[in-house]
DOLUMVEX-698868 format. One record per residue (C-alpha): chain; x, y, z; residue number from 1; residue in three letters. Coordinates in nm, 4 decimals. Example, Ala and Ser with C-alpha at 12.3 -4.5 7.8 and 13.67 -1.06 7.14 Angstrom:
REM residues 2
 chaine        X        Y        Z num residu
      A   1.2300  -0.4500   0.7800   1    ALA
      A   1.3670  -0.1060   0.7140   2    SER
END
This chain:
REM residues 154
 chaine        X        Y        Z num residu
      A  18.9203  -1.4130  28.6493   1    MET
      A  18.9132  -1.1722  28.3554   2    GLU
      A  19.1629  -0.8957  28.3173   3    ASP
      A  18.9774  -0.5566  28.3483   4    PRO
      A  19.1918  -0.4023  28.0724   5    LYS
      A  19.0970  -0.6854  27.8379   6    LYS
      A  18.7243  -0.6340  27.9152   7    LYS
      A  18.7479  -0.2617  27.8250   8    ASP
      A  18.9115  -0.3476  27.4931   9    ARG
      A  18.6270  -0.5857  27.4090  10    ASN
      A  18.3642  -0.3170  27.4836  11    GLU
      A  18.4035  -0.0569  27.2079  12    PRO
      A  18.1302   0.1607  27.3614  13    PHE
      A  18.2463   0.1239  27.7221  14    GLY
      A  18.3747   0.4822  27.7519  15    ASP
      A  18.0671   0.6175  27.5785  16    LEU
      A  17.8389   0.4274  27.8178  17    MET
      A  18.0302   0.5614  28.1202  18    LYS
      A  17.9944   0.9163  27.9846  19    SER
      A  17.6208   0.8683  27.9269  20    MET
      A  17.5735   0.7367  28.2825  21    ASN
      A  17.7544   1.0415  28.4209  22    GLN
      A  17.5350   1.2787  28.2165  23    ILE
      A  17.2131   1.1182  28.3429  24    PHE
      A  17.3257   1.1368  28.7064  25    HIS
      A  17.4238   1.5052  28.7018  26    GLU
      A  17.1874   1.7595  28.8597  27    LYS
      A  17.0000   1.9241  28.5659  28    PRO
      A  16.9323   1.6024  28.3750  29    VAL
      A  16.8682   1.4017  28.6916  30    LYS
      A  16.6122   1.6609  28.8102  31    GLY
      A  16.4383   1.6556  28.4726  32    PHE
      A  16.4259   1.2763  28.4697  33    LEU
      A  16.2861   1.2744  28.8269  34    GLN
      A  16.0140   1.5186  28.7168  35    THR
      A  15.9286   1.2897  28.4250  36    MET
      A  15.9131   0.9887  28.6587  37    ASP
      A  15.6795   1.1796  28.8922  38    ASP
      A  15.4564   1.2756  28.5993  39    PHE
      A  15.4171   0.9175  28.4818  40    PHE
      A  15.3405   0.7956  28.8345  41    LYS
      A  15.0425   1.0337  28.8449  42    ASN
      A  14.9845   1.1772  28.4928  43    PRO
      A  14.6464   1.3363  28.5699  44    PHE
      A  14.6721   1.4682  28.9269  45    PRO
      A  14.3699   1.6972  28.8926  46    PHE
      A  14.1372   1.4150  28.7954  47    SER
      A  14.2100   1.2175  29.1081  48    SER
      A  13.9113   1.1131  29.3103  49    THR
      A  13.8300   0.9433  29.6364  50    PHE
      A  13.6201   0.6431  29.7275  51    HIS
      A  13.2587   0.7038  29.8335  52    VAL
      A  13.0000   0.4516  29.9573  53    ASP
      A  12.6282   0.5196  29.9924  54    VAL
      A  12.4213   0.2980  30.2214  55    ALA
      A  12.0497   0.3187  30.2922  56    GLU
      A  11.8589   0.2268  30.6050  57    THR
      A  11.4880   0.2570  30.6712  58    GLU
      A  11.5227   0.6134  30.8028  59    LYS
      A  11.8396   0.7575  30.6458  60    GLU
      A  12.1075   0.7585  30.3774  61    HIS
      A  12.4653   0.7205  30.4995  62    ILE
      A  12.7421   0.8550  30.2742  63    ILE
      A  13.0983   0.7490  30.3622  64    SER
      A  13.4065   0.8998  30.1954  65    ALA
      A  13.7603   0.7710  30.2497  66    GLU
      A  13.9922   1.0735  30.2848  67    LEU
      A  14.3173   0.9557  30.4484  68    PRO
      A  14.5702   1.2274  30.5259  69    GLY
      A  14.3184   1.5101  30.4765  70    ILE
      A  14.2461   1.7713  30.7442  71    ASN
      A  13.8884   1.8637  30.8301  72    LYS
      A  13.9545   2.2212  30.7090  73    GLU
      A  14.0245   2.0907  30.3560  74    GLN
      A  13.6766   1.9362  30.3206  75    ILE
      A  13.3694   2.1208  30.1968  76    GLN
      A  13.0163   1.9781  30.1776  77    ILE
      A  12.7533   2.1481  29.9594  78    ASP
      A  12.3853   2.0603  29.9244  79    ILE
      A  12.1621   2.1580  29.6335  80    LEU
      A  11.8172   1.9995  29.5927  81    ASP
      A  11.8793   1.6245  29.6077  82    ASN
      A  12.2581   1.6425  29.5459  83    TYR
      A  12.5377   1.6368  29.8014  84    ILE
      A  12.8826   1.7418  29.6787  85    THR
      A  13.1969   1.6621  29.8761  86    ILE
      A  13.5004   1.8710  29.7736  87    SER
      A  13.8577   1.8324  29.8962  88    VAL
      A  14.1288   2.0942  29.8437  89    LYS
      A  14.4908   2.0080  29.8969  90    SER
      A  14.8145   2.1928  29.8299  91    SER
      A  15.1728   2.0795  29.8436  92    GLU
      A  15.4900   2.2876  29.8484  93    MET
      A  15.8222   2.1253  29.7564  94    VAL
      A  16.1471   2.3162  29.8039  95    THR
      A  16.4871   2.1733  29.7137  96    GLU
      A  16.7999   2.3237  29.8663  97    GLU
      A  17.1617   2.2455  29.7906  98    ASP
      A  17.4355   2.1973  30.0500  99    GLU
      A  17.4804   2.5785  30.0867 100    LYS
      A  17.1061   2.6218  30.1626 101    ASN
      A  17.0462   2.7915  29.8289 102    LYS
      A  16.7056   2.7146  29.6849 103    ILE
      A  16.7433   2.5352  29.3537 104    SER
      A  16.3770   2.4533  29.2906 105    ARG
      A  16.0461   2.5500  29.4454 106    ARG
      A  15.7226   2.3905  29.3324 107    GLN
      A  15.3681   2.4353  29.4597 108    GLN
      A  15.0725   2.2309  29.3458 109    SER
      A  14.7044   2.2797  29.4222 110    MET
      A  14.4571   1.9995  29.3773 111    GLN
      A  14.0793   1.9904  29.4072 112    ARG
      A  13.8772   1.6714  29.3972 113    SER
      A  13.5024   1.6422  29.4289 114    SER
      A  13.2265   1.3842  29.4174 115    ARG
      A  12.8557   1.4551  29.3768 116    THR
      A  12.6080   1.2047  29.5162 117    ILE
      A  12.2472   1.2113  29.3944 118    PRO
      A  11.9753   1.1113  29.6408 119    LEU
      A  11.6150   1.0148  29.5518 120    PRO
      A  11.4524   1.3158  29.7245 121    GLN
      A  11.5489   1.6752  29.8116 122    PRO
      A  11.7768   1.7072  30.1137 123    VAL
      A  11.6834   1.9144  30.4198 124    ASN
      A  12.0262   2.0645  30.4942 125    GLU
      A  11.9238   2.1523  30.8517 126    LYS
      A  11.8956   1.7830  30.9405 127    LYS
      A  12.2173   1.6604  30.7733 128    VAL
      A  12.4984   1.5565  31.0087 129    LYS
      A  12.8644   1.5116  30.9113 130    ALA
      A  13.1436   1.3545  31.1179 131    VAL
      A  13.5096   1.3289  31.0157 132    TYR
      A  13.7302   1.0896  31.2125 133    GLN
      A  14.0484   0.8943  31.1290 134    ASN
      A  14.0312   0.9719  30.7565 135    GLY
      A  13.6648   0.8721  30.7186 136    LEU
      A  13.3950   1.1298  30.6455 137    LEU
      A  13.0445   1.0097  30.7284 138    GLN
      A  12.7394   1.2122  30.6259 139    ILE
      A  12.3974   1.1105  30.7583 140    THR
      A  12.0952   1.2335  30.5615 141    VAL
      A  11.7535   1.1583  30.7141 142    PRO
      A  11.4921   1.0426  30.4659 143    LYS
      A  11.1996   1.2759  30.4327 144    GLN
      A  10.8751   1.1216  30.5436 145    GLN
      A  10.6093   1.1835  30.2855 146    GLY
      A  10.2392   1.1957  30.3570 147    LYS
      A  10.0208   0.9108  30.2388 148    ARG
      A   9.7005   1.0184  30.0674 149    ILE
      A   9.3878   0.8118  30.1217 150    VAL
      A   9.1745   0.7733  29.8109 151    ILE
      A   8.8069   0.8408  29.8680 152    ASP
      A   8.5428   0.6296  29.7011 153    GLU
      A   8.2959   0.8315  29.5010 154    SER
END
């Protein structure tokens, strides 16, 4: 087994490396590095989106949006002509306290995501139904029944 004193003598930068490790694990630098790590995990938080599927049956369009962890109060559905827009607002508050319960950092973030779904005909908002259950939003839009015109022979 190697002698620890001999190993330190062979590592000319051993003390410098120990000092650098201590600097990076102290509170101000460690907090900054954690913030940088969080940024690179999600560099564009405001451009986040959610998955939406649109299915069509003979009588209706069914729009499904996956929104896990979202409360019903955070969801807004808007209809304009033949467009349905689903918007989700979320906010998060992070507070860090030290061992004496002094607040060292408080951060609040607001995020809004939305998806607009075009449909082939204008939507009658009075007939649209929306259900939100277990993280799945399902919007049912009845198809409008047009009137067929018979062509007369002249």
